[in-house]
N, C-alpha and C positions, 0 to 999 in steps of 0.2 A: 620130406626131409629137406632141410635148408641146404641151398647151393652157395650160400656166402662163404668165402674164404678169407681169412684175415690176411691183408696185404704183406705184412711183415713175415708171418709164417709160410706164405706162398713163394716167398724168395729166399728162404733159408739156404745156405750153401752156395747158391748161384750168386746172390748179391749181398746177403746179410749174414753175420755170425750170430753164434749163440750168446745170450746175455749172462750165462753162467758157463764158464770154461773150467772144467774139472772132469775127472773120471773117478767113478766109485761103483761098487755093486752091493747088492742086499741092503742090509740095514743101514750101511754107511751111506748109500745112495739116497735112502729116505730121509736120513738125517740131514744130510746136505741140502736136499731140495727144501724141506721145511725150514731149515735155517736162513737159506736164501730168500724165501718169501717173507719171513717175519722181519728180517733186517732191511729188506727192501721197503717193506711197508712202514716201518719205523722212520727210515731216512726220507721217504716221500713226505710223511707228515711233518718231520722235523725241518725240512728244507722247503716247505711249500712257500711260494712267492719269491723264490730265489732262482727261477728260471733254469731248473735241472731238467735236461733232456732224456738222460739215460743214466742207469746205474748197473754196472758189470761187476761180476764176481770172478776172481781168477784164484785157483787154488792149487797147491801141490802138496808134497808130504809134511813140509814144515812151515809153509807161509800161507797167508791169505791176503788178497789185495782187493780193495773196492775202487773201482774207478768210476768217478762221478763226471759226467759231461755236462757242461753249463756255459751259457753265453755271458754269464758274469762271475767269473771265478773269485774276483776280489770280495764279493759277498760271502763267500764260503771260506777262503783262506784267512781274510781278515788282516789286520796290521800286523806285520812281522810274523805271520803264520799262527797267531793266537787263535784264530776261528778254527782252523784245521785241527789244532791240538785239543781244543774244547769238543769239537765234533768227535774225534777219535775216542776221547774219554767217555762221551756219552753213548757211543756205540758199544764200547766194552762193557760199560755198566749195564746196558740193556741186555747184552749177551749173557752175562753172568746171571741177571735176573731171571732170564728164562732157560738157565741151565745149558747154555750153548758153550761148547768149548772154544777157547781163545788160542788161536795158533801162536807159537813162539814168535814168528815174524808177521806181525799184523800191521797193516798200513792202509791209509786212505789217499788216493791221488785225484788230483782234480785236473781236468782237461777242459780247455777253452774251445768253444764251437766258433769257428771263424765267421760263418755266415748265418746268423740266427734266423733271418727272415726266410730261409729256405728249410727250416727244421720245423716239421710238423708239431711236435710236442711244444715247442717255444711259442709258435704261433696260437696253439690253443690256450697256453697260459696267459698270452696277452690278451686274447679274447675275453678270457674269464676275468682278468683284471678289470677290462672295460666294463663288463656286466656288474661286477661287484661295486663298481664305483657308480652304478645307477645310470650309466649312459644309454641312450636309445639302442636297442640291440641292432636295428637295421644299420644304423651309421656305424657301429662297432664291426660289424661283418663286412660291410663295403669297403671301409677304410682299410682292414686288414687284408682283404682280398687284393685290393689295388697295390698295397705295399709288397705283397708276396710277388704279384705278377710283374713288378716293376723290376724284379731280379732277372738277368739276362739268362740264367740257367733253368729258370722255371718254364715249362711248356703248358701247364695247366694246373688249377687248383680248386678246391671245393671246400666249403665250410657249412656244417650243418648244426643247428641249435634244436634242441627239442625240451620242452617243459612249459612252465607258466610263463611264456614271454610276455615282457610288459607288465607282469602282474595280474593277467587275465585269469579268470577263474578256470576256463577250459585250456587244458594243455595242447600244444600243437607243435608242428614240425617246420621250420623254415630253412631254406637252403640258398646258397650263392654260388655260382660256379663260373669260371672262365677257362677257355682252352680245353684240351682233351685229357682224360685220365683213363688210359687203357689197362684195366685191373687185369685182364686175362693174359696180357703181354708179360711173360715172365722176365723178359730182358728189360722191361721198362722199370726205371728207377722211381718207384712210387712210395713216398714216405707218408706213414699213417699214424695217427694219434688219437687218442680220447682223453677227455679231461671233464672236470665238474666245476661249475661255478656255484658257490653257496650263497644264496639270497635269502632275505627274510621270509619270502613266501614259498620258498622251496628250492630244490636242485635243478639247475638247467644242464643238460648233458650237451658236450661239445665234441664234435668230430671234425678231423681236418685231414684232407689228402693233398698232397703236393708231388705232381709229376715233374721230373727233371730230364726227361728224354731217354733215348735208348742208351743203356749202360755201356754196351759195346762200342758205339760211336763216340761216347764221352771219353772212352779209355783211349780210343785212337786219336782223337782230337787232342788229348793231354800229353800225348807222346812227343 
């Protein structure tokens, strides 16, 4: 039996919150869960390349709010809010196509990530962008790791690539790491993300870990 634990799930409640915030029971719970998965997949595909870190859902009896966290909000909001209006219409259209009930008060909010170099998902997307531009994978990994470690709040980081690296026939795994990443330390603020780079000769999997220190010490220092 595997002993691996997802770093995000391992720190739920203590450090992280749920990505879907609502309460339901029975058939309603199954419907909400299915709807969240379908809409999240649609948005991830629609917003690929726009540096989206996270998509959260918040529901109550009469409203549904989707919160999109990104390092480049202008890419999504657009000029004078045209982009977010177009995206909202596209999501509503997709929900109706899949027979998903649209709440009377439905909205999409965009939140800016202040420090994208410490966000694992943004870093993974930047690595994928470099690979899809056909840059040498070792250079991409080293440059991104140095960029992440240059941030004062970062204590350790690791980037792992797996697949047909460099176009070789045999798939393999490459890893670069600096600093420490205490995965079993629940108070340790470890950000984790997985992503895919789509290349002509196949898919390359990307994993990123970023350790930002003891969360309790960070809170005390920020007071």
